[in-house]
N, C-alpha and C positions, 0 to 999 in steps of 0.2 A: 456548439453541437455539430456543426458541419465539419469541424476538424475531426471529431470523434468518428463520424461516419466515414470520412476519407481513410482514417487509420484502420477501421474495421475492414474496408475494402482491400487495403494494402496487405492485411494479414493473410488474405487468400493467395496473393501473388508473390509475396516475399519468400525467399528460400528459408526453410526452417532448419536450424542446426540439429545434429544428432542429439537425442534426448535420453536421459536416464529414465528408469521407470518412475522415479519420484517426480520428474518434470512433466510426465503425461497425466498426472493427477489434476483435477480441477483446482484452480488457484483460489477460488472463493466459494464460500458455502452457498447452497441454493437459495437460502432465504434472503440473501442480499438482492437478488434480481427477480424474486417471485412476488407477484402482486398479492397483497393481503388486505383484508378489511380492517383498517385502522381508524377510519372515521366514517361518518354517515354517507351513504350513497356513492362511495368511491373506494376502489382498491388501488393502493399505491405501492411502489417499490422503494426500497432503501437506496438502491443504486441502479441506474438504467442498464439493461443488458448490453447496450453498446459500449458502456464504460467497462463492464466486466471483460468484454472481448479486447478492448484497447489495452487495459492494464495487464491482462494475461499475455498479450502479444509481447509486450516489453519485458515482462518477467521471464517468459520463455526464451526470448532472445538473449537475456542475461544469464541463462542457465541456472535460474533460481529454483529452489525447491518450493513445494506448495505448503504454505503455513496452514491452510485448511486441513490438508492431509496430516500435518504434524499435530494439529489440535485434537484429532480423533485417534491418534496412534497410542495405544496403551503402553508401548515400549519406548516412548520418547524420553530423551535425556531430561534430567531434572533442571529446574531453573525457569526463568522467564526469557522469552524470545521476542524480539521486535524487529521490524523492517520498515525502512523509509524508502519509498519509491518517489522520485522527483522527476516529473515529466514537463520540461520547459519547451515552449513552442519552437524556439529557435536555437536551442543548445542541447548538448548530448544528454540522454537519459542517465540518471544516477540512481544506483540501488545500494543502500547501506543496511547491512544486517548485523544485529547484535544477538549473540546466542548465549544461553546458559547463564544469564545474569542472576546473581545471588548465589553462585557456586564458585568453586576455585578454578573452573574451566571457562570463565567468561571470555568471549572473543568477538572481535569486530571485523567484518569483511565488507569491503567497498568495491564497487564495479562501476565503470563508465563505459557507455556504449559509443559506437562510432557514428550513429545517426543523430536524429533530433527527436525530442518528445512530441513534436507536432507533425512528424512524418514517419517514415520507416525507421525503426530503432537501430538497425545495423547489427553489429556484433561487438563483443567485449574487446576493447582496445587498451584498457588500463584496469588493473586489479591489485588490491593490497589486502593483507590479512594480518592481524596481530592480536596478541592477548591484551585484555583490558585489565587495568589495575583495579583492586577493590574499590578505590575512591571513584574511579571513572564509572564503574558499574553501578555504584550506589547513586551517583548523580543521575544517570539515566532512569533508574527505577524511581527516584524521587520525583522526576519530572512527569512520570506517567499519571500521577494523581490529578494533574491539571488538564489532561486531554479528555475531551468528550467523545467517547467511543459509542458506536451504535451496536445494539445487541439484537438477538432474534425478537421480532415484534410480538407483543402480547396485547391483545385487544382489551380495552377497558369497557366496562359496562356501567351505565349506558354510554354508547359512543358519542363523541362530541361532533359538531358539524365540521366538515372538511374545510381546510384553508384553501381557498380558490386562487390565491395569488400564484403567479407563474414564477418559479425560481430556476434560473439558468446560470451557468457559468459564463464568463466572458469568452470572447472569440479567441483571444490570444492571451498568453500568460503562462501559468504553470499549475499542474495538479500536484498537490502534496498529499501523499497517501501513506498512512501509518497502519501497519498490521501488528497485532500483539497476540501472543499465545502464553497463557499461564495456567494455573491449576483450575481456573474457571472456564477454560476453553478459548475460543477464537474471538477477537475483538477487532473492529475496523473503524477507521476515521478517514475522511476525505475532505479536503478544502481546496478552493481555487485561489491561488496567489495570496495566502494570508500574510498580513503585515505584523501581526502580534498574536497573542493567545497561547494556550498550552501546547497545541500541536506545533506551532511555529517554534516555540522554545525547545521542544524535544528534538525536532528535526534539525534545528540549528546546532544543538549540542552534538548530534550524531555527525553532522558535517564537519564540525571542528575536530572531532576525534580522528577523522581520516588524515588530517594534515595536508590535504589538497587545497589548492586555490580554486574555489568553485564559483567565483563571480562570473556573471552577474547573478544576484539573488533576486528572484521575482516569483 
């Protein structure tokens, strides 16, 4: 968490590149960082506000559009959209975006920044974009079913006792963030250095489609 605090401070001092109107939109829906009553005697958040600031800083540095804004845009293009943001402590941030999956216009865009995921993100120093084949798009859509996304919290009645265990990420490693927009709206998943599981499999497939050597993977 000290790493995230440092990154939030860097966001204040780091030069911000010129942004399009889409890039000035909030990157994440308010409910992700809004405390809500989900268990007895405690209001909790889905994602800490400091992480919202951290992830937003890197996405803004990459010149990425807001998936949250996309999710509420009635004129958005058809299909499923997904984005993998990979923030490694000691290696360049990577952002991989797949658009319009399930249509004839499926496309993959990958960006690498010049900084590190555990420090200032820098600027885009490598980028590629290409059409996805129907088979490639189907593979990504198929992997979505194994990813556990979080959705707007809905309190159950009666509320259960709160889990008092402290859950924190490691000091060094990598944040693996998946965003997805489909006909049901915005979906979010966040893991720290996963070794396996649905999110890992989907992110690994997106990395493979870039054709880049992205080692080390952690």
